[in-house]
C-alpha positions, 0 to 999 in steps of 0.5 A, a space after each residue: 807785719 804778715 802772720 807768722 806761720 809755722 811748717 816746719 813739716 816736709 812734704 815727704 812726711 804728708 806722703 808718709 803720714 797719709 799712710 799711717 795705720 795703727 794696731 791695737 797691740 802697742 805700735 811699731 816706731 812711726 815712719 816719720 820725721 821728728 819733731 818736738 813736744 812740749 808737755 805741761 803740766 802745771 795744776 793751781 788747783 786739784 792736782 793729779 796723782 796720776 801726771 807722773 804717769 802720763 809724763 813718763 808715758 808720753 816721753 816713752 811714746 816719744 822714743 819709740 815714734 821718732 819724737 822728742 818730750 819735754 816736759 815742764 810745769 814752767 809757765 815761763 816756758 810760754 815765750 813766742 821763741 821757746 813755742 816756736 820749737 814745738 810742733 805740738 803742746 800736751 796739756 796733761 791734766 792741768 788745773 786752775 789759771 795756770 798762764 799769766 796774760 802774756 803767757 796766754 797771749 804768746 800760745 794764742 799766737 803759738 796755736 793761730 800760727 799754726 800750732 798743735 794742742 792735746 788736752 788730756 782729762 783735766 784740761 778742762 779743768 783749765 783757764 775758766 776765764 780765758 774765754 779763748 782757752 774755752 775754745 781751744 779745748 772745746 767744753 769746760 768740766 762741770 763734774 764728776 761721779 766716782 770712778 767706774 767701768 763705762 762704755 764708750 762709743 766710736 764716731 770716727 773709726 779712722 781718725 788716728 786716735 780712735 782707729 785701732 778702738 774697737 767700736 764699743 770700748 768698755 774700760 774704767 776711769 773717772 768721767 767728766 760731766 762738760 759744762 756745755 755739749 762740745 757736739 757742732 763746735 768739735 768733730 766728735 770722736 768718741 762718746 760715752 754711753 750713759 746707760 753704762 755707768 752712774 753719774 753722768 749729766 748730759 741727757 745721753 748726748 756724751 761727748 767725750 773726746 774730741 778734734 777741731 781745727 781752731 783758730 789756725 792750728 789744731 786741737 785734740 782732748 780726750 777726757 780720759 786719763 784720770 788713773 795712772 793705770 791708765 798710761 798702762 793701757 796699751 789702747 788708751 796709750 795708742 789713742 794719746 799717741 794717734 792725738 798727738 801725732 794728729 796736733 802735730 800734722 805728723 798724721 792726717 785728720 782731715 774731719 778735723 779740719 784744715 792744718 796750717 793754713 788761715 784761719 777758718 774762723 774770722 778773726 776780730 780786733 777790739 780797738 779801744 777807743 775811749 777808756 776810764 770814767 774821765 772820757 766816758 763818765 757813767 757810761 749810758 748809751 751811744 750812737 754812730 755817726 755816719 763817719 765811725 765816730 761816736 756821741 756816746 752819754 754819761 748818766 750826769 748829763 754829758 755828751 762826749 764825742 770820740 771821732 774814728 782815731 779815738 780823740 775824745 771831747 765833751 760835746 755839751 752837757 744837759 741839766 739833768 734830775 740825778 737821783 736814782 736811776 735818772 739822769 740822761 740816757 739814750 741819744 740816738 743820730 736821726 737817719 739824716 744827720 749827714 745832710 741835718 746833724 740832728 741827734 735825738 737825746 732821752 733825758 731827766 731834766 731837772 724841773 722842781 724836783 725836791 733833793 731826797 726820796 718821795 714819801 712812800 706814802 702819803 696824800 695825793 698832794 704831799 706826793 705831787 712835788 715828785 712828778 716829774 718827766 723824763 723827756 726825748 728832744 732833738 738837737 743840732 750838732 755842730 761842725 765841731 761835735 759840740 752841741 748847740 744848747 739853744 737848738 732843743 726841740 721837745 717831742 715829748 715828755 713821759 710822765 715819772 714818779 721821781 724820788 723812788 727807784 727804778 726803771 727808766 728804760 730811755 733807748 732810741 734807735 729808728 727802723 728805714 722807714 724813718 720811724 723813732 722808737 722809745 723805750 720805758 720802763 715801768 718807772 716802779 719801786 720793785 723793794 716792797 714786794 719780796 721780789 713779786 710783783 709790784 701790785 699795792 693799790 693801796 690809796 695812800 701809798 706812793 703809786 709808785 708801788 704800784 706798776 699796774 698804771 705804767 706798764 699794764 695801762 694803755 693810757 700811760 708812756 711807761 714800760 713800753 716802746 713807743 714808736 712815732 715818726 719825727 717831722 722836720 718842724 719838732 712835731 712827731 705823726 703816728 705811723 701805721 700799725 701802732 698798738 692803738 689807732 689815733 682817737 682809740 679811747 683810754 689808750 696813747 696811739 705812740 704805744 706800739 708794744 707795752 707790759 714791759 719793766 726795764 726795756 734797758 736796751 733796744 735795736 730796730 733790724 732795719 731789713 725787717 723792722 723787728 724791735 730787739 730788747 732786753 727786759 729785766 724781771 724782778 728778783 724772787 729767788 723761789 717762785 710762791 704758791 700765793 705770789 707767783 713765779 720765781 725772778 726771770 729775765 729775757 731777751 725779746 724779738 718783737 714783731 709786732 704790737 702787742 702786749 708782753 706780760 708784765 706786771 701780771 706774767 712773768 717772762 715764760 708767761 705764767 701768772 703773778 696773783 693778785 695780792 692784797 698789800 702788805 700781807 695778803 690775802 692772795 685773790 687768785 692768779 692772773 689769766 696770761 693767756 686770755 688777757 689780764 684785766 688791769 681793775 687797779 684804781 691807778 690806771 687810766 686805760 682799758 680794763 681788758 689787756 690782750 693775752 700775754 705774749 712770752 718772751 723769745 728767750 727767757 731765762 732764769 737760774 736753773 733755766 737757761 740755754 747752756 751757751 748763756 753760763 753761768 751769773 746774774 741774770 742782766 741782758 742789755 740786747 743789742 743789733 742785728 747786724 747786715 753786711 752790705 757788699 757794695 760798702 768799701 770798709 776793710 773792717 765790716 763784719 763778714 757775710 756768714 754774720 748775716 742778719 745774726 743778731 748780738 746779745 750783751 748780758 752785762 753782769 757775765 760780761 759777755 757777747 753772743 751772736 746768736 743765730 736764727 732759724 726762718 722762723 725766727 727761733 733760735 738756731 745757734 746760739 755762739 760765743 763773740 770774742 769780747 774782752 771789756 767788762 759789763 757790755 752797756 750798749 752796742 751797736 753796728 757803724 755804717 762800716 760794718 764794725 761794732 761799737 760797744 760801750 762798757 760800763 766798768 765795774 764801779 757802781 753809778 760813775 766811770 771807773 778805770 774799765 769803763 770804755 769804749 771800743 770798736 770790735 774790728 774784723 782783720 781781712 788779709 794778711 797784715 795781721 791786727 792792729 796794736 793796742 794802745 794804753 795810757 795812764 798819767 800820774 796826775 791829769 789834774 793841777 796848776 800851771 807850769 802843770 808837770 805830767 809823768 805818761 806811762 804806756 805800759 799796757 800798750 801791746 801788739 796781738 801778732 807780736 810785733 815790736 812796737 813804735 809810739 808818738 804822743 801828742 800833747 794837745 798843746 801844740 809841742 812836738 811830738 815824743 818817742 818816748 815809750 814813757 815821756 813827761 811833759 810840762 803844760 804851761 799855760 792854762 786850758 783843757 788838752 787832750 794826750 793822745 798816744 799813737 803806737 805803731 807795729 809798721 802798718 798799723 796803728 793804736 791810739 788812746 788819749 787822756 785829759 788833762 786840766 791846767 788851772 784847776 785841780 780835781 779835789 781828791 775824796 776819802 772815805 775814812 769810814 766806812 771802812 772798804 769790805 767792813 762787816 755789816 748787819 742789814 739795817 745797820 745804821 752805818 757812819 760815813 765820815 769824808 775828807 776833802 781836799 780842794 787846793 783851789 776851793 780852800 774850805 770845803 762847804 761840806 754841804 755839797 759833799 754827797 753820800 750815797 747808799 747803794 745797794 749792790 747786787 751781782 754787777 749792777 745797783 740800786 740807789 736807795 738815798 743818799 744825804 749831805 754832808 761831811 759826816 752822817 749816818 746812812 742806814 744800809 737797809 736791804 730792799 725787800 725784793 731781794 732773798 738772804 740768799 740773793 748776791 747782795 752787799 752795800 756800797 756807800 759813795 762820797 762825790 765833791 764837785 769843785 767850783 772850777 777856777 780860771 776859766 776851767 770848768 768843775 772836776 769831781 773827786 769821789 771815792 767808795 766803799 763797799 760793805 759787805 754782810 756778815 752772812 755770805 753765800 759761798 757760792 757768790 765768790 769774786 774768783 775762785 779755783 778748782 771748784 763749781 758751784 753747784 745746785 743742792 736744794 737744802 742749801 740756802 738759795 738752792 746752790 752751795 760751792 761743790 766739787 772741793 778737792 784739796 788746795 782749792 780755794 774761793 775768794 771775796 772781795 774786798 774785806 776788812 775785818 777790824 772787829 770780827 772775832 769768829 767764823 761759822 760755816 754751813 757745809 755738808 760731807 759725806 765723811 770727815 776729814 776735811 777742814 777750812 782756812 780762811 786767809 789773808 790776802 792770797 791762798 797762801 796768805 797768813 792763816 786767820 782760823 780753821 775749822 775741822 768738817 765733820 761727817 754730816 751724813 751727805 753732802 747735801 746734809 748741811 751742819 755749822 762748823 766755827 772756829 775763832 778768826 784773827 782779824 785784820 784791818 786793812 781792805 784785801 780779799 779774803 780767801 777760804 781755802 779747802 784742805 783734805 785728801 781725795 776729792 769731793 771733800 765737802 760743799 760749802 754753802 754759806 759763812 759768816 763772820 762775827 764780832 762775836 767769841 765763839 761760843 764757849 760750850 762750858 767745862 766738860 764733855 757733851 752732857 748728852 752724849 752716851 746717857 740713856 733716851 726715851 723717844 715716842 716713836 722709831 720709824 718702821 721700829 727700825 733699831 739702826 734708827 734708835 734714839 740712843 743714836 742720836 746721842 752716839 756721839 757718831 755724826 753718822 748715825 741718826 734717830 728718826 722718829 714716826 712720821 707724824 706730830 707731836 714727836 719727842 726725845 728726851 735724854 736722862 742726862 744723870 743729874 742736874 746740870 745748869 745747861 748754856 747751849 743745846 746744838 740740833 744736827 738735823 736730817 733731811 728731815 726735821 723740825 720745823 717747830 719745836 720746843 726745848 724742854 727741861 724736867 728735874 723728874 722726867 714729867 714736869 717739863 719747862 720750856 727754855 726756847 720755842 722755835 718756829 720756822 726751823 729750816 734744819 742743817 743745824 740748829 745750836 740755840 746759845 745763852 740759854 739759862 736753864 737747869 734740869 737732870 732731864 732735857 727733852 726736844 718736843 717737835 709740833 711740825 715737822 719740816 717734811 713729810 717725813 718724821 724728825 730725823 737727828 744725826 746728834 743732839 748735844 748739850 753743854 753746861 756746869 
């Protein structure tokens, strides 16, 4: 269908608008045609008090300038029909997620049809999970200092919104910092002079008002407008008026780009080819065939073929070993596939490897049964797109040490000369190395604990990029230019580059032969002076042979230390610049390695390109696009993308197209439209479209979000293709099998009406109903396909149906989904399996696995069999307590198959939530941001908290939970944390007040009782208080214990006499009495030496069962709590070593005395000992 265009303003309007001028004082009515403006001010987060004044000001501007104003907070107004009335939509200090998906789609169509958008102030604090909106507004809000006077520099004196302003404009407002600098993507109208105020964080380049053409429409944004007074300022009102007029097309703004013509930016559509685990399994890799069809792999050994139209069937199955990460990995079609139909697979053949894990220690004979291989084989694909199992030819076996996690690598690609490239991981266990490099050389350790035997070993194929030239007879030769020439002692000639940890996804640029890949690094949260740097990951650009550092150097080329396992000492840092020496007894290659090469784009917490955003660290590599001007394809990407690298990020769920400069450096990193979840693999087809394999959101399985997509460029005026979605109430059972199908979720991005056609795959007539019911009468494997059409384009989706066998139903009765646990717990499990055909279930065939979830991926750490039992929920030794880690229990059962139909698998999973959660690891949030905080655990916290903001975690089951505690920091008292069930307005489970702690980075612990719930649902933490930036939340803990009872009476120490060892600078404002005055904003601070003490005379002898110390930034690392009856002879009640500040709440004490002393022996900082409050309770 034709893309609609709104063009209500007449040609005469253009002529009048060209003569438009503005004045500094209140403007006269302008001589232009009437038009209509919608003002939208819905808030789902912080609400600005100035919204009413803003609406009134825009209404008055409309009355004075001949345009109508409709104000609303109703998102239901965002429909195609309603939006078509308006030339511009003003988003006035909106916050949070204010539109649902259908309303978002309507607004996108409105802009694409030439509509106008004006964003004011907090419009940039809106819809963080809607990337299209982020592009429209130009930049997302990050933080702000307190309201203050600042100077704006006008960069465009000709735009209608800035033409009336002086070159430097001084005004009072709240000045936003933005997550990314929009300069380069927008036309900057005015910027802030960061030297004129405090709190700017954009390194001196701080746009504050801008405009741009976006997706066919016009966009204008101003960061001003926080205060109510703004809307009575003549200059600011004129600023608003010029912005509204420009996006409505009523005043010229040529520097901002086009008007209502076709979009300047390319338009893409994402076509779903296969969806859910039924069609993609646990997706691993893909290869695009010359006809636009796709072969894709699942880790369980299944190869599937999906044709261009989206019809999917199983092409073949391999018998694989699937412990931990092993199984079927990469796939690639031969460059001559059209003639020879050869396909290459990299997989773990089952062999005779024992079940279960390999021993961590033992003799070589005890390790030997776990020696295995990962195999590169060539197969022939039949004309019907099935894999010929008898055609297998083994090219290469890569040795592995099985029974231990991790790092397989396993991607395959070809260069233009026909050379095959294969990536391999280090096959090393990271979980006993505390997040640093695995360098365990002990003779009785499993060799899997030493990555020197693989990545740094020139005589081993693991941790490498391999390059070979396959021959027609199934052998291979070595191309010239590899890292080691054939015959070089202690080397393998297949090695092209070495020193990688887990180069999971890779591609070769046909034009240049340059290899691009994503490599994963270890997970240490912080650097250690005796171990090495913190964890990092990278996108690599490999231009030739070389050593890329692992396990001796990180992605920034910082050295690790040689470490004597298990507890040290360090034997010094490796020489990255000069070339490390591999003297491990497990090394069979050369000892002197080349200098380590730094990564192309390394990134780590706090050290990453701003365009990458925030999230986990999981680079998935991607392809380089090459434009073919001779290709007749109508879906190929346009030439402007030629030579750009398309990078995928698994955990952050994005695709970025990266522009390179002439030297191969990064010139620009751009957002690319992607609406799937976790990118697993990408490849451009010969048709110039980008194919993407989506892992989904499950753990070691394919869930409802897993899928295969083709991203196409939309050219011409025919609009975009509709998107088909298909589901059914059942997909297996005995004949006759009646299935209720549904097309719910099908849509057209241009809003065109849809027609439906169902092919049930059994030769029956098609159905035109959107939600038909169909009965299958014969046993067999069928594919039900839905085709939706808008009259020009079509979209398809399909679903496999098995008749003659019923998939087993698997239910994890224990543990409950979202159960709270502690690391090291023995977690009981109970699994119930029902299979109508199998009848009685053989529990030895029920497999139950424990997966350590980390951010958006997982590590399989062990499994057992049975319908009941116990699994240990251990952490891995690599991820610190501040990492986003949790547990997953996975249960599965594969039935026997029946009536000629193959086996079917059922599974269920439960998430285990750690008792202590870092607040910044929320599943979703409203109005807050994750901020750096040096004193927070993990150096991150949730900040920028306003009234009504919230964070949520999913799922949680609070069976047995009786209390919570939270670590908070606040400059002033008055805030509150609420725990609620299911939603931000759900049942209140518990709440606690937040006291003043001396600053947002000075943390204390609050606690309160919690009412549990016994179903699995989201847990919401809702924040209350007046004003902005109420407090910071570092972490929270859920407990099965009651909140400690402080005992009868008041704080025993409050207001009592105090003696101290010293006072910092003899300052009476830091005297000892201030630590017991009941005011959390005053403190005692000692001299800067050890030891130091503070003693309190309680006035009489008391039984003491609880002492709480609320430390300032300067805290005691080692100290003793002591009691005395006479103030001279002291008895130690408890000793603390290695304290970390904040609030130390010592409960369950058993002490008696009149005098209480805190005797510090080692400071935690270079300063002294500093206590906001010392409190004591008892009888």
